[in-house]
All heavy atoms as an XYZ file, in Angstrom:
832
protein
N      36.926     42.831    -17.635
C      37.722     42.257    -16.598
C      38.894     41.543    -17.247
O      38.722     40.744    -18.140
C      36.851     41.275    -15.803
C      37.558     40.748    -14.589
S      36.619     39.464    -13.718
C      35.576     40.415    -12.701
N      40.076     41.790    -16.770
C      41.242     41.129    -17.339
C      41.518     39.847    -16.588
O      41.029     39.634    -15.485
C      42.466     42.055    -17.286
O      42.863     42.232    -15.943
N      42.345     39.013    -17.153
C      42.608     37.709    -16.560
C      43.483     37.810    -15.317
O      43.590     36.874    -14.563
C      43.263     36.795    -17.593
O      44.484     37.369    -18.002
N      44.124     38.967    -15.069
C      45.000     39.127    -13.906
C      44.225     39.557    -12.654
O      44.750     39.460    -11.557
C      46.090     40.157    -14.190
C      47.057     39.661    -15.252
O      47.091     38.471    -15.546
N      47.815     40.572    -15.815
N      42.986     40.047    -12.796
C      42.227     40.518    -11.637
C      41.586     39.342    -10.920
O      41.062     38.435    -11.548
C      41.130     41.484    -12.090
C      41.679     42.774    -12.634
C      40.564     43.702    -13.070
O      39.425     43.542    -12.568
O      40.811     44.553    -13.909
N      41.631     39.325     -9.593
C      41.014     38.213     -8.850
C      39.481     38.306     -8.916
O      38.919     39.391     -8.959
C      41.506     38.396     -7.421
C      41.854     39.843     -7.326
C      42.281     40.277     -8.705
N      38.860     37.166     -8.956
C      37.404     37.107     -8.987
C      36.914     37.073     -7.542
O      37.357     36.256     -6.741
C      36.926     35.849     -9.745
C      35.416     35.739     -9.679
C      37.433     35.877    -11.165
N      36.010     37.979     -7.215
C      35.487     38.053     -5.857
C      34.067     37.523     -5.840
O      33.241     37.931     -6.639
C      35.486     39.518     -5.359
O      36.756     40.086     -5.611
C      35.162     39.579     -3.891
N      33.814     36.599     -4.938
C      32.461     36.080     -4.788
C      32.016     36.331     -3.350
O      32.830     36.349     -2.432
C      32.400     34.570     -5.077
O      33.269     33.892     -4.172
C      32.793     34.269     -6.499
N      30.731     36.527     -3.189
C      30.180     36.701     -1.845
C      29.062     35.698     -1.663
O      28.402     35.293     -2.612
C      29.614     38.121     -1.646
O      28.582     38.337     -2.602
C      30.688     39.167     -1.803
N      28.876     35.294     -0.440
C      27.761     34.414     -0.158
C      26.806     35.127      0.797
O      27.070     36.223      1.256
C      28.230     33.056      0.395
C      29.003     33.198      1.681
O      28.825     34.157      2.411
N      29.852     32.225      1.971
N      25.707     34.504      1.090
C      24.669     35.127      1.911
C      25.175     35.438      3.316
O      24.805     36.449      3.904
C      23.447     34.230      1.980
N      26.039     34.595      3.854
C      26.552     34.827      5.204
C      27.408     36.086      5.256
O      27.341     36.868      6.198
C      27.354     33.623      5.679
N      28.215     36.282      4.216
C      29.048     37.482      4.173
C      28.187     38.728      4.017
O      28.464     39.760      4.628
C      30.059     37.383      3.031
C      31.134     36.348      3.255
C      32.025     36.163      2.045
O      31.704     36.730      0.973
O      33.021     35.447      2.165
N      27.127     38.630      3.220
C      26.239     39.769      3.027
C      25.496     40.101      4.312
O      25.234     41.256      4.616
C      25.246     39.486      1.905
C      25.880     39.474      0.539
C      24.882     39.155     -0.556
O      23.670     39.170     -0.265
O      25.308     38.896     -1.690
N      25.164     39.097      5.109
C      24.461     39.327      6.363
C      25.340     40.093      7.338
O      24.861     40.910      8.120
C      24.029     38.015      6.979
N      26.663     39.856      7.290
C      27.579     40.567      8.176
C      27.682     42.033      7.791
O      27.977     42.879      8.619
C      28.971     39.929      8.134
C      28.964     38.524      8.741
O      28.033     38.232      9.523
O      29.870     37.750      8.431
N      27.436     42.357      6.541
C      27.569     43.720      6.045
C      26.319     44.540      6.369
O      26.395     45.737      6.553
C      27.839     43.696      4.521
C      27.867     45.087      3.937
C      29.117     42.953      4.231
N      25.178     43.897      6.471
C      23.933     44.601      6.725
C      23.972     45.288      8.085
O      24.568     44.771      9.026
C      22.754     43.636      6.705
C      22.482     43.075      5.354
C      21.275     42.167      5.412
N      21.275     41.281      4.255
C      20.779     40.072      4.241
N      20.229     39.575      5.316
N      20.831     39.346      3.160
N      23.269     46.411      8.203
C      23.230     47.074      9.511
C      22.425     46.236     10.512
O      21.520     45.498     10.133
C      22.535     48.404      9.224
C      21.798     48.195      7.955
C      22.560     47.146      7.187
N      22.776     46.358     11.777
C      22.089     45.611     12.821
C      20.632     46.058     12.906
O      20.315     47.226     12.706
C      22.783     45.815     14.159
N      19.773     45.139     13.201
C      18.350     45.441     13.301
C      18.096     46.221     14.585
O      18.583     45.860     15.652
C      17.568     44.133     13.310
C      16.108     44.308     13.261
C      15.446     42.969     13.116
N      14.015     43.149     13.040
C      13.158     42.194     12.861
N      13.592     40.962     12.736
N      11.879     42.425     12.818
N      17.298     47.245     14.471
C      16.985     48.064     15.626
C      15.956     47.355     16.498
O      14.972     46.820     16.001
C      16.430     49.424     15.178
C      17.432     50.276     14.433
C      18.564     50.751     15.333
O      18.352     51.016     16.501
N      19.754     50.843     14.778
N      16.178     47.365     17.796
C      15.249     46.760     18.735
C      14.227     47.819     19.125
O      14.583     48.866     19.661
C      15.995     46.240     19.963
C      15.112     45.418     20.869
O      13.916     45.309     20.637
N      15.702     44.856     21.897
N      12.949     47.554     18.864
C      11.912     48.535     19.154
C      11.333     48.359     20.552
O      10.424     49.078     20.925
C      10.804     48.437     18.109
O      10.237     47.149     18.163
N      11.835     47.391     21.315
C      11.325     47.133     22.651
C      12.192     47.820     23.701
O      13.408     47.881     23.574
C      11.296     45.628     22.931
C      10.479     44.775     21.967
C      10.664     43.312     22.296
C       9.026     45.166     22.025
N      11.547     48.287     24.744
C      12.298     48.920     25.827
C      12.998     47.848     26.650
O      12.655     46.658     26.579
C      11.352     49.729     26.721
O      10.479     48.856     27.402
N      13.944     48.258     27.443
C      14.698     47.326     28.276
C      13.774     46.632     29.273
O      13.936     45.441     29.556
C      15.816     48.051     29.003
N      12.798     47.360     29.800
C      11.857     46.765     30.752
C      11.024     45.666     30.083
O      10.766     44.620     30.667
C      10.911     47.822     31.345
C      11.607     48.881     32.174
C      12.154     50.040     31.345
O      11.639     50.268     30.229
O      13.098     50.692     31.798
N      10.601     45.933     28.854
C       9.802     44.947     28.121
C      10.626     43.701     27.844
O      10.137     42.579     27.993
C       9.284     45.543     26.809
O       8.558     46.737     27.093
C       8.400     44.578     26.063
N      11.859     43.888     27.447
C      12.742     42.761     27.169
C      12.941     41.938     28.439
O      12.860     40.707     28.417
C      14.094     43.247     26.603
C      15.093     42.106     26.539
C      13.887     43.864     25.233
N      13.162     42.605     29.573
C      13.351     41.896     30.838
C      12.090     41.136     31.236
O      12.157     39.995     31.695
C      13.750     42.863     31.949
C      15.170     43.368     31.824
C      15.513     44.395     32.895
O      14.633     44.939     33.550
N      16.804     44.659     33.053
N      10.931     41.764     31.054
C       9.668     41.112     31.395
C       9.448     39.877     30.524
O       9.015     38.825     31.017
C       8.510     42.087     31.249
N       9.741     39.991     29.229
C       9.591     38.850     28.326
C      10.553     37.724     28.699
O      10.175     36.551     28.692
C       9.816     39.284     26.884
C       8.703     40.106     26.251
C       9.144     40.632     24.893
C       7.438     39.290     26.117
N      11.791     38.067     29.012
C      12.763     37.051     29.402
C      12.334     36.350     30.686
O      12.479     35.132     30.820
C      14.153     37.673     29.562
C      14.789     38.042     28.241
C      16.114     38.769     28.391
O      16.501     39.112     29.532
O      16.762     38.995     27.355
N      11.761     37.116     31.632
C      11.289     36.528     32.883
C      10.137     35.553     32.610
O      10.107     34.447     33.145
C      10.829     37.632     33.833
C      10.345     37.132     35.163
C       9.907     38.276     36.048
C       9.307     37.761     37.345
N       8.757     38.845     38.158
N       9.195     35.964     31.765
C       8.060     35.089     31.431
C       8.533     33.822     30.721
O       8.024     32.730     30.971
C       7.062     35.822     30.525
C       6.384     36.972     31.164
C       5.145     36.504     31.868
N       4.499     37.634     32.498
C       3.217     37.793     32.565
N       2.420     36.890     32.056
N       2.706     38.835     33.169
N       9.481     33.972     29.798
C       9.995     32.797     29.080
C      10.724     31.850     30.023
O      10.668     30.624     29.848
C      10.905     33.227     27.933
C      10.189     33.816     26.716
C      11.197     34.357     25.718
C       9.301     32.787     26.056
N      11.405     32.391     31.018
C      12.108     31.548     31.984
C      11.121     30.769     32.845
O      11.418     29.648     33.284
C      13.020     32.399     32.859
N       9.927     31.320     33.079
C       8.911     30.661     33.902
C       8.037     29.702     33.096
O       7.200     29.001     33.663
C       8.010     31.712     34.563
C       8.727     32.587     35.551
C       7.847     33.716     36.056
O       6.804     34.002     35.475
N       8.284     34.368     37.114
N       8.219     29.679     31.818
C       7.387     28.852     30.935
C       7.584     27.376     31.263
O       8.707     26.908     31.426
C       7.801     29.141     29.501
C       6.934     28.542     28.463
C       7.297     29.132     27.141
N       7.720     28.072     26.247
C       7.992     28.258     24.977
N       7.943     29.455     24.455
N       8.339     27.254     24.223
N       6.485     26.605     31.372
C       6.629     25.174     31.678
C       7.296     24.430     30.528
O       7.172     24.818     29.367
C       5.191     24.693     31.886
C       4.317     25.752     31.342
C       5.099     27.014     31.241
N       7.989     23.354     30.886
C       8.649     22.581     29.841
C       7.643     21.656     29.151
O       6.496     21.532     29.555
C       9.827     21.780     30.399
C       9.411     20.732     31.410
O       8.254     20.748     31.861
O      10.264     19.887     31.750
N       8.096     21.015     28.098
C       7.237     20.184     27.256
C       6.587     19.051     28.056
O       5.399     18.763     27.906
C       8.062     19.626     26.096
C       7.285     18.756     25.164
C       8.183     18.241     24.022
N       7.393     17.735     22.963
C       6.962     18.428     21.918
N       7.284     19.692     21.805
N       6.229     17.870     20.990
N       7.361     18.392     28.927
C       6.845     17.263     29.694
C       5.718     17.707     30.625
O       4.705     17.016     30.758
C       7.975     16.597     30.492
C       7.531     15.349     31.216
C       6.997     14.287     30.268
O       7.596     14.008     29.243
N       5.870     13.684     30.595
N       5.861     18.853     31.258
C       4.813     19.358     32.146
C       3.536     19.662     31.364
O       2.427     19.365     31.820
C       5.286     20.610     32.878
C       4.286     21.138     33.880
C       4.769     22.365     34.624
O       5.985     22.630     34.619
O       3.927     23.060     35.199
N       3.673     20.227     30.179
C       2.507     20.512     29.341
C       1.816     19.220     28.904
O       0.591     19.157     28.825
C       2.911     21.346     28.129
C       3.373     22.772     28.424
C       3.896     23.427     27.165
C       2.259     23.596     29.037
N       2.585     18.186     28.638
C       2.003     16.887     28.283
C       1.307     16.270     29.491
O       0.231     15.694     29.359
C       3.083     15.951     27.747
C       3.568     16.319     26.377
C       4.731     15.466     25.908
O       5.326     14.725     26.679
N       5.062     15.572     24.631
N       1.896     16.404     30.671
C       1.287     15.856     31.884
C      -0.043     16.531     32.189
O      -0.954     15.906     32.731
C       2.237     16.013     33.077
C       3.485     15.145     32.951
O       3.480     14.199     32.137
O       4.463     15.425     33.668
N      -0.160     17.812     31.849
C      -1.383     18.569     32.107
C      -2.369     18.497     30.939
O      -3.366     19.199     30.924
C      -1.021     20.027     32.396
C      -0.244     20.182     33.705
C       0.325     21.554     33.931
N      -0.624     22.618     33.720
C      -0.286     23.890     33.601
N       0.988     24.241     33.684
N      -1.201     24.808     33.412
N      -2.076     17.638     29.955
C      -2.920     17.438     28.765
C      -3.134     18.717     27.962
O      -4.171     18.900     27.341
C      -4.268     16.813     29.136
C      -4.119     15.394     29.578
O      -3.285     14.662     29.056
N      -4.895     14.998     30.558
N      -2.164     19.584     27.976
C      -2.208     20.788     27.153
C      -1.581     20.491     25.803
O      -2.090     20.884     24.764
C      -1.484     21.959     27.854
C      -2.228     22.322     29.140
C      -1.345     23.153     26.930
C      -1.532     23.314     30.013
N      -0.485     19.759     25.835
C       0.217     19.352     24.624
C       0.062     17.847     24.484
O       0.123     17.126     25.476
C       1.702     19.697     24.769
C       2.332     20.364     23.583
C       3.183     21.506     24.082
C       3.142     19.445     22.772
N      -0.133     17.379     23.285
C      -0.282     15.947     23.064
C       1.083     15.294     22.936
O       2.020     15.890     22.433
C      -1.107     15.686     21.814
C      -2.495     16.249     21.956
C      -3.392     15.734     20.900
C      -4.741     16.368     21.101
N      -5.815     15.503     20.877
N       1.139     14.045     23.395
C       2.393     13.314     23.317
C       2.641     12.842     21.892
O       1.719     12.713     21.110
C       2.351     12.112     24.251
C       2.320     12.507     25.709
C       2.397     11.310     26.634
O       3.017     10.305     26.245
O       1.845     11.406     27.724
N       3.884     12.591     21.601
C       4.249     12.069     20.295
C       4.958     13.120     19.466
O       4.908     14.308     19.736
N       5.629     12.627     18.473
C       6.391     13.511     17.583
C       5.735     13.594     16.221
O       6.384     13.477     15.197
C       7.835     13.012     17.463
C       8.574     13.100     18.775
O       8.293     13.968     19.587
N       9.507     12.202     18.999
N       4.426     13.794     16.228
C       3.675     13.887     14.985
C       3.557     15.362     14.611
O       3.357     16.216     15.466
C       2.270     13.264     15.155
C       1.458     13.400     13.893
C       2.400     11.814     15.558
N       3.667     15.633     13.334
C       3.525     17.009     12.853
C       2.147     17.544     13.228
O       1.164     16.799     13.199
C       3.710     17.052     11.341
N       2.052     18.808     13.589
C       0.754     19.375     13.983
C      -0.336     19.183     12.944
O      -1.496     18.991     13.290
C       1.060     20.859     14.183
C       2.509     20.909     14.488
C       3.140     19.776     13.726
N       0.019     19.206     11.688
C      -0.984     19.027     10.633
C      -1.560     17.616     10.649
O      -2.683     17.393     10.207
C      -0.373     19.322      9.274
N      -0.811     16.660     11.184
C      -1.258     15.269     11.198
C      -1.895     14.856     12.518
O      -2.483     13.782     12.607
C      -0.080     14.339     10.899
C       0.576     14.515      9.531
C       1.784     13.601      9.395
C      -0.417     14.246      8.431
N      -1.786     15.689     13.554
C      -2.322     15.326     14.861
C      -3.826     15.103     14.821
O      -4.333     14.135     15.390
C      -1.983     16.388     15.899
C      -0.561     16.323     16.381
C      -0.245     17.378     17.411
O      -1.037     18.274     17.674
N       0.927     17.268     17.997
N      -4.546     15.979     14.165
C      -6.006     15.841     14.093
C      -6.390     14.567     13.352
O      -7.314     13.853     13.764
C      -6.623     17.060     13.424
N      -5.683     14.254     12.297
C      -5.965     13.040     11.517
C      -5.669     11.811     12.367
O      -6.448     10.851     12.383
C      -5.148     13.027     10.211
C      -5.337     11.723      9.461
C      -5.524     14.205      9.341
N      -4.561     11.846     13.097
C      -4.202     10.725     13.971
C      -5.267     10.528     15.052
O      -5.699      9.409     15.320
C      -2.841     10.974     14.617
C      -2.404      9.824     15.531
C      -1.272     10.173     16.428
N      -1.730     11.220     17.340
C      -0.953     11.898     18.144
N       0.337     11.669     18.158
N      -1.432     12.812     18.949
N      -5.709     11.625     15.677
C      -6.727     11.539     16.720
C      -8.038     10.993     16.163
O      -8.705     10.186     16.811
C      -6.952     12.907     17.365
C      -5.741     13.382     18.145
O      -4.859     12.550     18.459
O      -5.683     14.588     18.448
N      -8.408     11.429     14.972
C      -9.640     10.949     14.347
C      -9.541      9.450     14.042
O     -10.501      8.695     14.252
C      -9.916     11.738     13.068
C     -11.229     11.404     12.415
C     -11.458     12.243     11.157
O     -10.546     12.877     10.645
N     -12.676     12.235     10.668
N      -8.388      9.006     13.577
C      -8.178      7.586     13.298
C      -8.270      6.767     14.579
O      -8.924      5.713     14.614
C      -6.828      7.370     12.621
C      -6.420      5.924     12.382
C      -7.390      5.245     11.423
C      -5.001      5.857     11.845
N      -7.642      7.235     15.649
C      -7.695      6.518     16.917
C      -9.130      6.434     17.432
O      -9.560      5.390     17.933
C      -6.803      7.196     17.957
C      -5.332      6.978     17.721
C      -4.456      7.729     18.717
O      -4.881      8.693     19.330
N      -3.227      7.265     18.870
N      -9.879      7.520     17.306
C     -11.273      7.514     17.753
C     -12.107      6.524     16.925
O     -12.918      5.775     17.464
C     -11.860      8.907     17.661
C     -13.288      8.979     18.144
C     -13.858     10.377     18.025
N     -15.245     10.379     18.381
C     -15.721     10.738     19.564
N     -14.883     11.142     20.503
N     -17.021     10.722     19.815
N     -11.870      6.527     15.623
C     -12.602      5.621     14.750
C     -12.288      4.160     15.096
O     -13.187      3.321     15.134
C     -12.243      5.913     13.295
O     -12.856      4.994     12.441
N     -11.027      3.876     15.371
C     -10.642      2.516     15.741
C     -11.284      2.113     17.066
O     -11.747      0.977     17.220
C      -9.121      2.404     15.845
C      -8.429      2.454     14.505
C      -6.917      2.498     14.628
O      -6.368      2.949     15.636
N      -6.230      2.031     13.589
N     -11.346      3.042     18.004
C     -11.970      2.764     19.290
C     -13.471      2.525     19.133
O     -14.033      1.613     19.751
C     -11.714      3.918     20.259
C     -12.201      3.749     21.685
C     -11.535      2.546     22.335
C     -11.927      5.002     22.496
N     -14.133      3.310     18.282
C     -15.559      3.111     18.020
C     -15.818      1.739     17.400
O     -16.768      1.046     17.786
C     -16.091      4.209     17.101
C     -16.218      5.557     17.758
C     -16.613      6.659     16.791
O     -16.729      6.392     15.567
O     -16.793      7.792     17.243
N     -14.973      1.353     16.450
C     -15.125      0.034     15.816
C     -14.949     -1.088     16.831
O     -15.704     -2.073     16.830
C     -14.129     -0.142     14.677
C     -14.409      0.766     13.497
O     -15.536      1.302     13.407
O     -13.498      0.935     12.656
N     -13.978     -0.937     17.710
C     -13.722     -1.950     18.726
C     -14.904     -2.048     19.695
O     -15.329     -3.149     20.062
C     -12.441     -1.594     19.484
C     -11.942     -2.643     20.417
C     -10.613     -2.219     21.014
C     -10.051     -3.275     21.936
N      -8.752     -2.866     22.506
N     -15.450     -0.901     20.085
C     -16.608     -0.889     20.977
C     -17.822     -1.521     20.309
O     -18.541     -2.324     20.929
C     -16.929      0.541     21.410
C     -18.127      0.720     22.330
C     -17.919     -0.017     23.639
C     -18.370      2.194     22.581
N     -18.062     -1.195     19.052
C     -19.181     -1.799     18.318
C     -19.046     -3.316     18.259
O     -20.028     -4.050     18.430
C     -19.273     -1.235     16.897
C     -19.824      0.179     16.853
O     -20.466      0.601     17.838
O     -19.610      0.857     15.819
N     -17.843     -3.790     18.027
C     -17.608     -5.229     17.954
C     -17.891     -5.887     19.304
O     -18.535     -6.935     19.372
C     -16.172     -5.507     17.521
C     -15.852     -6.986     17.392
C     -14.406     -7.228     17.039
O     -13.578     -6.323     17.101
N     -14.095     -8.459     16.682
N     -17.427     -5.261     20.381
C     -17.665     -5.818     21.718
C     -19.159     -5.821     22.049
O     -19.660     -6.762     22.666
C     -16.895     -5.022     22.783
C     -15.396     -5.103     22.677
C     -14.907     -6.472     23.065
C     -13.387     -6.494     23.044
N     -12.835     -7.798     23.328
N     -19.872     -4.771     21.655
C     -21.306     -4.718     21.932
C     -22.086     -5.788     21.165
O     -23.069     -6.328     21.673
C     -21.862     -3.332     21.618
C     -21.497     -2.224     22.618
C     -21.969     -0.875     22.112
C     -22.055     -2.513     23.986
N     -21.659     -6.098     19.953
C     -22.357     -7.139     19.182
C     -22.097     -8.522     19.765
O     -22.921     -9.417     19.604
C     -21.943     -7.123     17.698
O     -20.541     -7.299     17.606
C     -22.362     -5.831     17.029
N     -20.980     -8.699     20.455
C     -20.647     -9.991     21.058
C     -21.248    -10.146     22.460
O     -21.169    -11.217     23.048
C     -19.130    -10.156     21.138
C     -18.464    -10.254     19.798
C     -16.948    -10.291     19.902
O     -16.389    -10.099     20.980
N     -16.290    -10.518     18.779
N     -21.857     -9.089     22.962
C     -22.425     -9.104     24.306
C     -23.619    -10.058     24.361
O     -24.441    -10.090     23.440
C     -22.853     -7.676     24.640
C     -23.215     -7.432     26.051
C     -23.288     -5.963     26.245
N     -24.645     -5.582     26.604
C     -24.980     -4.379     27.008
N     -24.084     -3.410     27.038
N     -26.203     -4.118     27.346
N     -23.752    -10.829     25.445
C     -24.885    -11.772     25.522
C     -26.219    -11.039     25.678
O     -26.292     -9.959     26.263
C     -24.566    -12.613     26.760
C     -23.574    -11.852     27.535
C     -22.856    -10.950     26.587
N     -27.254    -11.638     25.150
C     -28.608    -11.092     25.237
C     -29.131    -11.276     26.671
O     -28.682    -12.180     27.394
C     -29.530    -11.823     24.254
C     -29.067    -11.767     22.821
C     -29.372    -10.408     22.243
C     -29.009    -10.395     20.765
N     -28.116     -9.342     20.420
N     -30.104    -10.447     27.088
C     -30.658    -10.595     28.441
C     -31.246    -11.976     28.698
O     -31.116    -12.517     29.807
C     -31.733     -9.514     28.504
C     -31.347     -8.510     27.484
C     -30.622     -9.269     26.422
N     -31.863    -12.579     27.674
C     -32.447    -13.911     27.837
C     -31.362    -14.947     28.182
O     -31.573    -15.856     29.005
C     -33.179    -14.359     26.559
C     -34.358    -13.478     26.166
C     -33.930    -12.224     25.375
O     -32.884    -12.257     24.702
O     -34.651    -11.229     25.465
N     -30.206    -14.806     27.560
C     -29.099    -15.718     27.830
C     -28.594    -15.537     29.256
O     -28.220    -16.508     29.922
C     -27.959    -15.491     26.836
C     -28.300    -15.826     25.399
C     -27.206    -15.400     24.428
O     -26.071    -15.139     24.869
O     -27.499    -15.321     23.224
N     -28.584    -14.302     29.732
C     -28.129    -14.027     31.101
C     -29.112    -14.605     32.127
O     -28.696    -15.075     33.192
C     -27.950    -12.527     31.308
C     -26.847    -11.859     30.471
C     -26.853    -10.355     30.667
C     -25.478    -12.424     30.814
N     -30.401    -14.568     31.804
C     -31.401    -15.165     32.694
C     -31.218    -16.684     32.714
O     -31.227    -17.315     33.786
C     -32.840    -14.779     32.256
C     -33.878    -15.597     33.020
C     -33.077    -13.292     32.456
N     -31.017    -17.315     31.539
C     -30.832    -18.761     31.449
C     -29.605    -19.230     32.225
O     -29.615    -20.292     32.836
C     -30.704    -19.203     29.989
C     -31.994    -19.222     29.241
C     -31.746    -19.700     27.814
C     -33.023    -19.629     27.005
N     -32.786    -20.015     25.601
N     -28.541    -18.418     32.180
C     -27.320    -18.820     32.872
C     -27.320    -18.424     34.347
O     -26.362    -18.701     35.059
C     -26.092    -18.250     32.162
O     -26.146    -16.834     32.159
N     -28.405    -17.787     34.816
C     -28.531    -17.470     36.227
C     -27.822    -16.189     36.659
O     -27.662    -15.942     37.848
N     -27.382    -15.396     35.731
C     -26.711    -14.136     36.067
C     -27.747    -13.063     36.405
O     -27.551    -12.270     37.327
C     -25.796    -13.683     34.910
C     -24.679    -14.716     34.723
C     -25.215    -12.308     35.171
C     -23.803    -14.488     33.523
N     -28.878    -13.060     35.703
C     -29.965    -12.114     35.962
C     -31.201    -12.881     36.416
O     -31.444    -14.013     35.977
C     -30.332    -11.334     34.688
C     -29.453    -10.182     34.248
C     -30.009     -9.581     32.958
C     -29.319     -9.117     35.298
N     -31.991    -12.255     37.279
C     -33.304    -12.770     37.633
C     -34.257    -12.374     36.522
O     -34.083    -11.347     35.877
C     -33.783    -12.171     38.961
C     -32.972    -12.600     40.144
C     -32.009    -11.886     40.744
C     -33.065    -13.833     40.832
N     -31.470    -12.573     41.781
C     -32.103    -13.801     41.862
C     -33.832    -14.987     40.686
C     -31.906    -14.855     42.748
C     -33.642    -16.028     41.575
C     -32.697    -15.967     42.590
N     -35.269    -13.132     36.264
C     -36.198    -12.798     35.177
C     -36.798    -11.401     35.324
O     -37.004    -10.703     34.336
C     -37.284    -13.875     35.281
C     -36.600    -15.033     35.929
C     -35.573    -14.450     36.859
N     -37.056    -10.965     36.551
C     -37.626     -9.626     36.734
C     -36.592     -8.518     36.520
O     -36.942     -7.354     36.335
C     -38.289     -9.479     38.108
C     -37.396     -9.745     39.277
C     -37.383    -11.222     39.725
O     -38.000    -12.086     39.080
O     -36.706    -11.489     40.725
N     -35.295     -8.841     36.527
C     -34.256     -7.847     36.284
C     -33.974     -7.665     34.790
O     -33.393     -6.654     34.393
C     -32.937     -8.264     36.964
C     -32.996     -8.240     38.469
C     -31.696     -8.747     39.097
O     -31.028     -9.603     38.481
O     -31.364     -8.262     40.177
N     -34.353     -8.627     34.002
C     -34.067     -8.572     32.576
C     -34.899     -7.469     31.927
O     -36.098     -7.346     32.205
C     -34.371     -9.906     31.920
N     -34.287     -6.673     31.076
C     -35.054     -5.642     30.377
C     -36.033     -6.295     29.416
O     -35.755     -7.325     28.813
C     -34.002     -4.831     29.622
C     -32.794     -5.678     29.584
C     -32.883     -6.650     30.725
N     -37.201     -5.668     29.297
C     -38.214     -6.214     28.394
C     -37.948     -5.737     26.977
O     -37.551     -4.608     26.752
C     -39.618     -5.773     28.835
O     -39.649     -4.341     28.850
C     -39.974     -6.319     30.184
N     -38.184     -6.629     26.033
C     -37.993     -6.277     24.625
C     -39.226     -5.521     24.144
O     -40.342     -5.892     24.444
C     -37.800     -7.518     23.773
O     -36.661     -8.202     24.202
N     -39.016     -4.455     23.394
C     -40.137     -3.655     22.916
C     -40.619     -4.132     21.591
O     -40.041     -4.750     20.826
C     -39.731     -2.197     22.819
């Protein structure tokens, strides 16, 4: 190459324009049917309202981990509340339960 010749560079976008168009293997009826179905597809908010899609912008790979964490936190909170619950004997003493309503200890 001599110094007087221009250097030609191509990028991926230019190469894409040169490639032949991709052949569509679907019939016109199939394309129309698919477009009709896609137009009838519910939007994201409707899917969330119907509990099909979960709310939030968390990556799908993290959704299961997030749900498991929330469940674990809820279980811990429930366990804590149950341990703070008054015993049947205390409820009888405070007049909330009648002695015959109190469960018997085994």
